[in-house]
C-alpha positions, 0 to 999 in steps of 0.5 A: 327219424325226426320229423322236419321242421317248418312254418305253419302259415295260412299257405299250410293251413289251405293246402292241409285244408284240401288234403294236398300233398306237398313237400316243404323246402326251408332254405336261407333267404336272401333279400332280393335274391328271388326265384334264382336264388331259391332254385339254386339252393333247392338244385331245382330248374328256375322254370319250375319255381314259380313267382306269386306277383301282386299286381293292381290295375287303375282302380286299385283291384288287386290280382294275384299272378303266377309266372315262371321263375325264368320269366317276367309278365307282360303287364301290358299284355296281361291287362288286354287279356283281362279288360283293364286299362293298367296294371303295376305291382302294388306297393309292398305294404299294400300288397302285405295287407291284401295277402298277410305276407311279406314280399319275398314270402307271398304265397297265393294259398291263404291270402286275407283277400280273396283276389282274382288269380292268373297263371301263366299257362305253360305251368300247367304243362309242369308235374312238380311245381316250387311255390311259396308256402307263405314265409321268406326262405319257405317254398313248397314243392306240389304236383301242379294238379293240386295247383289248378284244383286248389286255386282254379286260376285262369290260364293266360299267356302273357310271359316274356323273356327276362 
């Protein structure tokens, strides 16, 4: 049986370094398709497809935020929870410079710059998640417990319905 081909990104190197068991999922990327397209193509529940968003505060300090695919982030509540005045999405070029990944292919693993990571606390209740592997059209499925071990994210409650 032939070995499945998938990109070896900094995220994959990071997962291998930590001996994380993951399954690669390569699919045709669609511009602005987002988590909904990924979930549809992979036959996964949108709630278990985890988005990686790079936000910045009023001083341009960046943060990684992980959120369910079927939810949005209340930036106002997150700012209040982490003690900053405001949060907004990073400019795509700035996000790429920080992470080394193109927007749409941003993984929380193997980023160029170490950033504080925040995760919606209900993600921890999911057994297996799908999360970006560091390239557009490439997700990995893995145990949430492994994500928690590798990233050690701060758990927050800032999800809002879309």
